[in-house]
C-alpha positions in Angstrom: -154.7 -3.0 42.9 -154.6 -3.6 39.2 -151.3 -5.4 39.5 -152.8 -8.3 41.5 -155.5 -9.2 38.9 -154.1 -8.0 35.6 -150.7 -9.7 36.1 -152.3 -13.0 36.8 -154.5 -12.7 33.7 -151.8 -11.6 31.3 -149.4 -14.2 32.7 -151.8 -17.0 31.6 -152.3 -15.3 28.2 -148.6 -14.9 27.6 -147.4 -18.3 28.8 -147.5 -19.9 25.3 -145.5 -17.0 23.9 -142.9 -17.2 26.7 -142.6 -21.0 26.0 -142.1 -20.2 22.3 -139.2 -17.8 23.0 -137.5 -20.4 25.2 -137.7 -23.0 22.5 -136.0 -20.4 20.2 -133.1 -20.0 22.6 -134.0 -16.5 23.8 -133.1 -15.7 27.4 -135.3 -13.9 30.0 -132.6 -11.2 30.4 -132.6 -10.6 26.7 -136.4 -10.1 26.7 -136.0 -7.7 29.7 -133.3 -5.6 27.9 -135.2 -5.5 24.5 -138.5 -4.6 26.2 -136.9 -1.7 28.1 -135.2 -0.4 25.0 -138.5 -0.5 23.1 -140.3 1.4 25.9 -137.6 4.0 26.1 -137.5 4.4 22.3 -141.3 4.7 22.1 -141.5 7.3 24.9 -138.5 9.5 23.9 -139.1 9.4 20.1 -142.8 9.9 19.9 -144.0 11.6 23.1 -141.8 14.8 22.8 -143.3 15.3 19.3 -146.8 15.0 20.5 -147.3 11.7 18.7 -149.1 10.1 21.7 -151.1 7.4 19.8 -148.1 5.8 18.1 -145.9 6.3 21.2 -148.5 4.5 23.3 -148.8 1.6 20.8 -145.1 1.1 20.7 -144.7 1.3 24.5 -147.6 -1.1 25.1 -146.1 -3.7 22.7 -142.8 -3.7 24.6 -144.2 -3.2 28.2 -145.5 -6.7 28.2 -141.9 -7.9 28.3 -142.1 -7.3 32.0 -144.5 -10.2 32.3 -142.9 -12.4 29.6 -139.4 -12.4 31.1 -140.5 -13.6 34.5 -142.8 -16.2 32.9 -139.8 -17.5 30.9 -137.6 -17.6 34.0 -140.2 -19.7 35.9 -140.8 -22.1 33.0 -137.0 -22.6 32.5 -136.4 -22.9 36.2 -133.8 -20.1 36.1 -135.3 -17.5 38.4 -132.5 -15.7 40.1 -131.7 -12.7 42.3 -129.8 -11.1 39.3 -132.9 -11.5 37.1 -135.1 -9.9 39.7 -132.7 -7.0 40.2 -132.3 -6.4 36.5 -136.0 -6.5 36.0 -136.8 -4.1 38.8 -134.0 -1.7 37.8 -135.0 -1.5 34.2 -138.7 -0.9 35.2 -137.5 2.3 36.8 -135.7 3.3 33.6 -138.8 2.6 31.5 -141.1 4.6 33.8 -138.7 7.5 33.8 -138.6 7.5 30.0 -142.4 7.6 29.8 -142.9 10.6 32.1 -139.7 12.2 30.9 -141.0 12.1 27.3 -144.3 13.7 28.4 -142.3 16.4 30.4 -140.3 17.1 27.2 -143.5 17.6 25.2 -144.9 20.0 27.7 -141.6 21.8 28.1 -141.4 22.2 24.3 -144.2 22.0 21.7 -146.9 21.4 24.3 -146.0 24.7 26.0 -147.4 24.1 29.4 -145.0 24.6 32.3 -147.5 23.4 34.9 -148.1 20.1 33.2 -144.3 19.8 32.6 -143.8 20.1 36.4 -146.6 17.6 37.0 -145.0 15.1 34.6 -141.7 15.5 36.4 -143.4 15.0 39.8 -145.0 11.8 38.5 -141.5 10.7 37.4 -139.9 11.5 40.7 -142.7 10.3 43.0 -142.9 7.0 41.1 -139.2 6.3 41.7 -139.5 7.3 45.4 -142.6 5.1 45.9 -140.7 2.1 44.6 -137.6 3.1 46.7 -139.6 3.3 50.0 -140.7 -0.3 49.6 -137.3 -1.6 48.5 -135.5 0.3 51.3 -138.0 -0.7 54.0 -137.6 -4.4 53.0 -133.8 -4.1 52.9 -133.8 -3.2 56.6 -136.0 -6.1 57.5 -139.5 -4.6 57.4 -142.4 -6.1 55.6 -143.8 -2.8 54.3 -147.3 -4.4 54.4 -149.1 -1.9 52.3 -149.6 -1.6 48.6 -151.0 1.9 48.4 -153.5 3.7 46.2 -151.4 4.0 43.0 -148.7 1.5 42.2 -146.8 1.0 39.0 -149.6 -0.8 37.2 -152.0 2.0 37.9 -149.5 4.7 37.0 -148.8 3.1 33.6 -152.5 2.2 32.8 -153.8 5.7 33.6 -151.1 7.5 31.7 -150.9 5.3 28.7 -154.6 4.9 28.1 -155.0 8.7 28.4 -152.1 9.4 26.1 -153.3 6.9 23.6 -156.8 8.4 23.5 -155.4 11.9 23.4 -153.3 10.9 20.4 -156.5 10.0 18.5 -157.0 13.7 17.8 -154.6 13.1 14.8 -157.3 10.9 13.3 -160.1 13.5 13.6 -161.4 12.7 17.0 -162.9 15.8 18.8 -160.2 17.9 20.4 -161.8 17.8 23.9 -160.4 14.3 24.3 -157.0 15.9 24.7 -158.0 16.8 28.3 -157.7 13.2 29.3 -153.9 13.2 29.5 -153.7 16.3 31.8 -156.4 14.8 34.0 -154.5 11.4 34.1 -151.2 13.1 35.0 -152.9 15.0 37.9 -154.5 11.8 39.1 -151.2 9.9 39.0 -149.4 12.8 40.8 -152.0 12.9 43.6 -152.3 9.1 43.8 -148.5 8.7 43.9 -148.3 11.3 46.7 -150.9 9.5 48.8 -149.2 6.2 48.2 -145.9 7.6 49.3 -147.4 8.9 52.5 -149.1 5.5 53.1 -145.8 3.7 52.7 -143.8 6.2 54.9 -146.4 5.9 57.7 -146.4 2.1 57.4 -142.6 1.9 57.6 -142.5 4.3 60.5 -145.0 2.1 62.4 -143.3 -1.1 61.5 -139.9 0.3 62.4 -141.2 1.4 65.8 -142.7 -2.0 66.4 -139.5 -3.8 65.4 -137.3 -1.5 67.6 -139.7 -2.1 70.5 -139.5 -5.9 70.0 -135.7 -5.7 69.8 -135.6 -3.7 73.0 -137.8 -6.2 74.8 -135.6 -9.1 73.6 -132.4 -7.5 74.7 -130.5 -9.1 77.6 -131.5 -7.7 80.9 -134.6 -6.1 79.6 -137.0 -8.8 80.9 -138.6 -8.8 84.4 -137.0 -10.6 87.4 
């Protein structure tokens, strides 16, 4: 849901910056790699220590590379299957680092095994949600459903909540720390619903495709 509107808005905003990088000789793939490295570093350096505010700021600065690299490729006319593959693959790496960093916090200094498990579930379910669409499309199905919680929703909910929770360091009332656990539960439940939506859709589309193939097979028509 967020992906449809937010991506269009930020693409327009970041177009001049993308053009600037192209003029400086920077390649879209380099932006993809640097952006992912920044997100991974921000998540795994700050989050396990409970420094959610600075971790969120670092991740947010680099996460926009996901929009910049594609914008650069379109402007330069160099969009390719390799670029799309690299971008999608490294998105999964970045997502895993974010939820992995949170899981490390709750497994260590955060001392909450339940939220550690929820963070791990968010990590795993996000990967599987993406896989269901990719796998469905690879066998020729449209997978014509977006689902309740996609990547944009997972990141926005988690990072906003983490950033606000991190404000406790600056004297904000401690109750704001509840936002991160609430966000993780919402992402976990939303990801589960989205996974079910996609599995049901793929099952229906596969049955329709198999039925169509059967009807089109030689000798299956009426005489």
